[in-house]
C-alpha positions as CSV (number, residue, x, y, z in Angstrom):
1,X,48.6,-13.5,66.8
2,X,48.5,-9.8,68.6
3,X,45.4,-8.4,70.1
4,X,45.3,-6.2,66.5
5,X,45.2,-9.1,64.5
6,X,42.4,-11.2,66.9
7,X,40.4,-8.6,67.0
8,X,36.8,-9.2,65.1
9,X,37.0,-6.0,63.3
10,X,38.8,-2.8,62.8
11,X,38.2,0.6,61.5
12,X,37.9,-0.3,57.9
13,X,35.6,-2.8,58.1
14,X,32.6,-0.7,59.5
15,X,30.5,0.4,57.2
16,X,30.7,3.7,55.1
17,X,27.7,6.4,55.8
18,X,26.4,7.7,52.7
19,X,28.0,11.0,51.8
20,X,26.1,14.2,52.8
21,X,25.4,17.4,51.0
22,X,27.4,18.8,53.7
23,X,30.6,16.6,53.5
24,X,30.3,17.6,49.3
25,X,30.3,21.6,50.6
26,X,33.0,20.9,53.2
27,X,35.5,18.8,50.6
28,X,34.9,21.9,47.5
29,X,35.4,24.9,49.8
30,X,31.7,26.0,49.5
31,X,28.3,26.5,51.3
32,X,25.8,23.9,51.3
33,X,23.7,26.2,49.6
34,X,26.3,26.5,46.7
35,X,25.9,22.7,46.2
36,X,22.5,22.9,46.1
37,X,22.6,25.3,43.6
38,X,25.0,23.5,41.6
39,X,23.1,20.4,41.8
40,X,19.5,22.3,40.5
41,X,20.6,25.2,38.6
42,X,23.7,25.0,37.8
43,X,23.0,28.5,35.3
44,X,23.1,30.4,38.5
45,X,26.8,29.5,39.5
46,X,30.3,30.5,37.8
47,X,31.4,27.7,35.8
48,X,34.6,27.8,37.3
49,X,32.6,27.5,41.1
50,X,30.1,24.7,38.9
51,X,33.2,22.4,38.4
52,X,34.7,22.4,41.3
53,X,31.7,21.1,43.3
54,X,31.2,18.3,40.3
55,X,34.6,17.3,41.3
56,X,33.8,17.2,44.8
57,X,30.9,15.0,44.1
58,X,32.6,12.6,41.6
59,X,35.4,12.1,43.7
60,X,33.4,11.6,47.4
61,X,30.9,9.1,45.2
62,X,28.0,11.8,46.1
63,X,24.1,10.5,45.1
64,X,21.4,12.7,46.0
65,X,18.8,11.6,48.5
66,X,15.8,12.1,45.8
67,X,13.4,11.3,48.4
68,X,14.5,13.6,50.9
69,X,15.1,16.1,48.1
70,X,11.1,15.7,47.0
71,X,10.3,16.4,50.5
72,X,11.8,19.7,49.8
73,X,10.8,20.6,46.5
74,X,7.9,18.8,46.0
75,X,9.8,17.8,42.9
76,X,10.6,14.1,42.7
77,X,12.5,14.7,39.2
78,X,10.6,11.3,38.5
79,X,8.9,10.7,35.1
80,X,6.3,7.7,35.1
81,X,6.6,5.5,31.8
82,X,3.7,3.3,31.2
83,X,4.1,1.2,28.2
84,X,1.1,-1.6,26.7
85,X,4.3,-4.2,26.7
86,X,7.8,-3.9,27.3
87,X,9.4,-7.1,25.2
88,X,10.7,-6.8,22.0
89,X,13.4,-4.7,20.4
90,X,10.8,-1.7,19.6
91,X,10.3,-0.8,23.6
92,X,13.5,-2.0,24.1
93,X,15.1,1.0,22.0
94,X,12.4,3.4,23.0
95,X,13.3,3.1,26.8
96,X,16.9,3.1,26.2
97,X,16.5,6.4,24.0
98,X,14.0,8.0,26.8
99,X,16.4,7.1,29.7
100,X,19.3,8.9,27.9
101,X,17.3,11.8,27.1
102,X,15.7,11.9,30.8
103,X,19.4,11.7,32.4
104,X,20.3,14.0,30.4
105,X,18.0,16.9,31.4
106,X,18.1,15.5,35.3
107,X,15.2,13.4,35.7
108,X,14.9,9.8,36.5
109,X,12.8,6.9,34.7
110,X,9.6,4.6,36.6
111,X,8.6,2.3,34.2
112,X,5.6,0.1,34.1
113,X,3.7,-2.4,31.8
114,X,-0.1,-3.2,31.5
115,X,0.5,-6.1,29.0
116,X,0.1,-8.7,32.0
117,X,-2.8,-6.6,33.2
118,X,-5.0,-6.2,30.4
119,X,-7.8,-4.7,32.1
120,X,-6.2,-1.7,34.0
121,X,-6.0,1.5,32.5
122,X,-2.4,3.3,31.2
123,X,-2.2,5.1,35.0
124,X,-2.6,1.6,37.0
125,X,0.7,0.3,38.0
126,X,2.0,3.9,39.7
127,X,2.5,5.2,43.0
128,X,1.3,8.4,41.4
129,X,2.6,10.4,44.2
130,X,6.1,9.5,43.5
131,X,6.4,10.5,39.7
132,X,5.9,14.4,38.8
133,X,4.3,13.6,35.2
134,X,3.4,10.5,33.2
135,X,4.3,9.7,29.7
136,X,1.6,6.8,28.6
137,X,2.1,4.8,25.1
138,X,-1.3,3.7,23.9
139,X,-2.0,1.5,20.8
140,X,-5.9,1.5,20.7
141,X,-8.1,4.5,20.9
142,X,-9.9,2.9,23.7
143,X,-12.0,5.2,25.8
144,X,-11.5,4.3,29.3
145,X,-8.3,5.0,28.8
146,X,-8.3,8.3,27.0
147,X,-10.9,9.6,30.1
148,X,-8.3,7.8,32.5
149,X,-6.0,10.2,31.2
150,X,-7.6,13.1,31.6
151,X,-8.7,12.7,34.5
152,X,-5.1,12.7,36.2
153,X,-3.9,16.1,38.0
154,X,-0.2,15.6,36.9
155,X,1.3,16.3,33.4
156,X,0.8,14.1,30.8
157,X,2.4,13.0,27.5
158,X,0.5,10.7,24.9
159,X,2.8,8.7,22.6
160,X,0.5,6.8,19.7
161,X,-2.7,8.3,19.9
162,X,-3.5,12.1,19.0
163,X,-7.2,12.3,20.9
164,X,-8.7,15.4,19.6
165,X,-10.1,18.0,22.7
166,X,-7.2,16.5,24.8
167,X,-5.2,19.5,26.3
168,X,-2.0,16.8,26.1
169,X,1.5,17.2,24.6
170,X,1.2,14.2,21.8
171,X,3.7,12.1,19.6
172,X,2.5,10.0,16.9
173,X,4.4,8.7,14.1
174,X,3.2,9.1,10.3
175,X,2.2,5.3,9.6
176,X,1.0,6.3,6.4
177,X,3.2,7.6,4.0
178,X,5.4,4.9,5.0
179,X,3.2,2.1,4.1
180,X,2.1,3.9,1.3
181,X,5.9,4.7,0.3
182,X,6.4,0.5,0.7
183,X,3.7,-0.9,-1.0
184,X,4.3,1.2,-4.1
185,X,7.9,0.4,-4.0
186,X,6.6,-3.7,-3.9
187,X,4.2,-2.6,-6.8
188,X,7.1,-1.9,-8.7
189,X,7.6,-5.7,-9.4
190,X,4.7,-7.4,-7.9
191,X,1.0,-7.6,-9.2
192,X,-1.3,-5.8,-6.7
193,X,-3.5,-9.0,-6.7
194,X,0.1,-10.8,-5.3
195,X,0.9,-8.1,-2.9
196,X,-0.4,-8.8,0.8
197,X,-0.7,-6.8,4.2
198,X,0.2,-9.4,7.8
199,X,-0.8,-7.1,10.8
200,X,-1.9,-7.0,14.1
201,X,-5.4,-7.5,15.5
202,X,-7.9,-4.9,14.7
203,X,-7.9,-2.2,16.6
204,X,-4.2,-1.7,17.1
205,X,-3.7,1.8,15.8
206,X,-0.5,1.6,14.5
207,X,-1.6,-1.9,12.3
208,X,-4.9,-0.5,11.0
209,X,-3.3,2.5,9.5
210,X,-0.6,0.8,8.1
211,X,-3.4,-1.5,6.6
212,X,-5.3,1.3,5.3
213,X,-2.7,3.0,3.9
214,X,-1.9,-0.8,1.5
215,X,-5.5,-1.1,0.7
216,X,-5.7,2.4,-0.6
217,X,-2.9,2.2,-2.6
218,X,-3.7,-1.3,-4.0
219,X,-6.9,0.7,-5.1
220,X,-5.3,3.2,-6.8
221,X,-3.5,0.6,-8.9
222,X,-7.2,-0.3,-9.7
223,X,-7.9,-3.0,-7.3
224,X,-9.8,-3.8,-4.4
225,X,-7.7,-6.1,-2.2
226,X,-9.9,-9.2,-1.0
227,X,-9.7,-10.4,2.4
228,X,-7.4,-12.7,1.9
229,X,-4.6,-10.1,1.1
230,X,-4.8,-8.2,4.5
231,X,-4.4,-11.0,7.3
232,X,-4.7,-9.5,11.1
233,X,-3.0,-11.4,14.5
234,X,0.0,-10.3,16.7
235,X,3.2,-8.5,16.3
236,X,4.9,-11.6,16.8
237,X,7.6,-13.7,15.0
238,X,5.2,-16.8,15.5
239,X,2.0,-14.7,14.1
240,X,4.1,-14.0,10.9
241,X,5.6,-17.7,10.6
242,X,2.0,-18.9,11.3
243,X,0.7,-17.0,8.2
244,X,3.4,-18.1,5.7
245,X,3.1,-21.8,6.3
246,X,-0.9,-21.3,5.9
247,X,-0.2,-19.8,2.3
248,X,2.4,-22.1,1.6
249,X,0.2,-25.0,1.9
250,X,-2.4,-23.0,-0.2
251,X,0.5,-23.0,-2.6
252,X,0.1,-18.8,-2.6
253,X,3.2,-18.0,-1.3
254,X,5.8,-18.0,-4.2
255,X,6.1,-15.1,-6.5
256,X,4.0,-12.6,-4.1
257,X,5.1,-9.7,-2.1
258,X,4.2,-9.1,1.7
259,X,4.2,-5.8,3.4
260,X,4.2,-7.2,7.4
261,X,3.0,-4.7,10.0
262,X,6.6,-4.7,11.9
263,X,9.9,-6.7,11.8
264,X,9.1,-9.6,14.0
265,X,6.4,-10.7,11.5
266,X,8.7,-10.3,8.7
267,X,11.0,-12.2,10.4
268,X,9.2,-14.8,11.1
269,X,7.3,-15.1,7.1
270,X,11.2,-14.9,5.9
271,X,12.1,-18.1,8.7
272,X,8.6,-20.1,7.6
273,X,9.4,-19.6,3.7
274,X,13.0,-20.8,4.1
275,X,11.6,-24.0,6.0
276,X,9.4,-24.6,2.8
277,X,12.3,-24.1,0.3
278,X,11.4,-20.4,-1.0
279,X,14.3,-18.0,-1.3
280,X,14.0,-14.2,-0.8
281,X,13.9,-11.8,-2.8
282,X,13.8,-14.6,-5.1
283,X,10.7,-16.4,-4.6
284,X,9.3,-13.8,-1.9
285,X,9.9,-9.9,-2.1
286,X,9.0,-8.3,1.7
287,X,9.4,-5.2,3.3
288,X,8.9,-4.4,7.5
289,X,8.2,-1.9,9.7
290,X,10.2,0.1,12.4
291,X,13.3,-0.8,10.8
292,X,14.7,-2.7,13.8
293,X,18.4,-3.2,14.6
294,X,17.3,-7.1,13.7
295,X,17.1,-5.3,9.2
296,X,20.7,-5.3,9.6
297,X,21.4,-8.5,11.1
298,X,19.3,-10.8,8.8
299,X,20.7,-12.4,5.6
300,X,19.1,-11.2,3.3
301,X,19.2,-7.9,4.6
302,X,15.6,-6.9,5.6
303,X,13.7,-3.8,4.2
304,X,11.9,-1.9,6.3
305,X,10.0,1.3,6.8
306,X,11.9,3.4,9.5
307,X,10.0,4.2,12.5
308,X,12.7,7.0,14.2
309,X,12.0,5.9,17.9
310,X,14.5,7.7,19.2
311,X,13.4,10.9,18.1
312,X,9.9,9.5,19.6
313,X,11.5,8.7,22.6
314,X,13.3,12.4,22.9
315,X,10.3,14.2,21.9
316,X,8.1,12.6,24.9
317,X,10.4,13.3,27.8
318,X,11.1,17.0,26.1
319,X,7.2,17.0,25.7
320,X,6.5,16.3,29.8
321,X,9.5,18.3,30.9
322,X,7.9,21.1,28.8
323,X,4.9,21.0,30.6
324,X,6.6,20.5,34.4
325,X,8.6,23.7,33.5
326,X,6.7,25.6,31.5
327,X,2.9,25.1,32.8
328,X,-0.1,27.1,31.5
329,X,2.1,26.5,28.0
330,X,-0.4,25.3,24.2
331,X,0.3,21.4,24.2
332,X,2.0,20.5,20.9
333,X,1.4,17.9,19.1
334,X,4.0,16.4,17.2
335,X,3.9,14.0,14.5
336,X,6.9,12.3,13.1
337,X,7.6,11.3,9.0
338,X,8.4,7.7,8.7
339,X,10.4,6.2,5.8
340,X,11.7,3.5,3.6
341,X,14.8,1.8,3.8
342,X,15.4,-1.0,0.7
343,X,17.5,-3.4,1.0
344,X,18.0,-7.0,-0.5
345,X,14.9,-8.8,1.1
346,X,12.4,-6.7,-1.6
347,X,14.6,-5.6,-4.1
348,X,14.1,-7.3,-7.7
349,X,17.5,-8.6,-8.5
350,X,20.8,-8.8,-6.6
351,X,22.9,-5.6,-6.9
352,X,26.8,-5.7,-7.3
353,X,28.4,-4.6,-4.0
C-alpha cells in the first residue's frame, strides 16, 4: 500500500463546517446585507437578485442559525402551540396544516401537550422566552387557564374558546349548527325517542355544545330527551364501543339513530354493533363529528359533521402572526362554519352508485 492509502484520514473525511451567510453572499456575488434582506424581507430586493441568492442557498444547503438570528432581531420566528392532547386524527391534521401555514409565513412551530400533565396550565411546558407568541387550544372554560393566558406578556391566539373581555385573537367552530343539522337529518327516518347522543365528559365545550344542540332539536320536535338519550364519556373508540355494548345488552340499539360527538366514538359504536350482528344503516343509523379521514375509509362510509380543521389551523397561525407583525391591532374573533356530510351510514336506503 502507498502512504496515501494507509493514511488514517483524508481531506474528504473531515466533517464539513456549516455554511455561513458569508459563504452564501460570496457564492451569489452579493453582500451579506443583501442575503439577509432576501431571507427576511424579500420584497425589498429585486426579483433577479432574490432568485440568485435563493439559488445559492439551495446549492450550498444553507440553514439559518435561528439562535444567532434571534439574538440580533429579538425574534425567534418560532410559534408555540399548546394542545390538550396530540393523540388522534384531529390533532394530527390540525398540526399538519398549522405547520404548513407557519412554513409559508416563514415561521417554525414548537408543540407541547398537557395530556399527561392535567394540572399544568396551557402555558406550561414551554420555555416562553424561545417563542415569539403562543397558540393555545382550550377544550374547557377553566378560569385558571384563562387567567394564565391573560397574564402572559407575549401575543396569544386561542382556539376553541371565545372568552368575553379577553383581548386575544380567538378561533372557534360553530358546533351548534352542525349538530342541529345532523340531528334533523337523523329525525328524517327515526322518531325522537329512538335518537341518542354519545359525547365526551361534561365540561368539554365541544361535546357540551353538540349535546345542547341535539337536545334543542328534539325539543322542537316535541320530545324532551331523557337522561339515557344523552351519554357522557370520552372522545375515544373504546367509549363508543362500551356504550353500544350496553345498549345492545338492553336491547335498545337496534332501530335507533346516533349522533356521536366525534368520529372515533362513532367508529367504536359501529364496531360494537357489528359484533352483535347489527348492520349499519339497516339496523342503526349513525353520524359522527369532525369528518376525519377515517369516514371515507370505513364501510359503510361514515356520515359526519365537517369541522374545517385546515381552515382552523390556518386562521390560528395567521391570527398570531398578525399580533406579532401588527402590534396594537384590534383582536379578531373568528367563527368557522360546520357542515353535514351525508354518507351511507345514515341513509335510509342504499343509493345506486
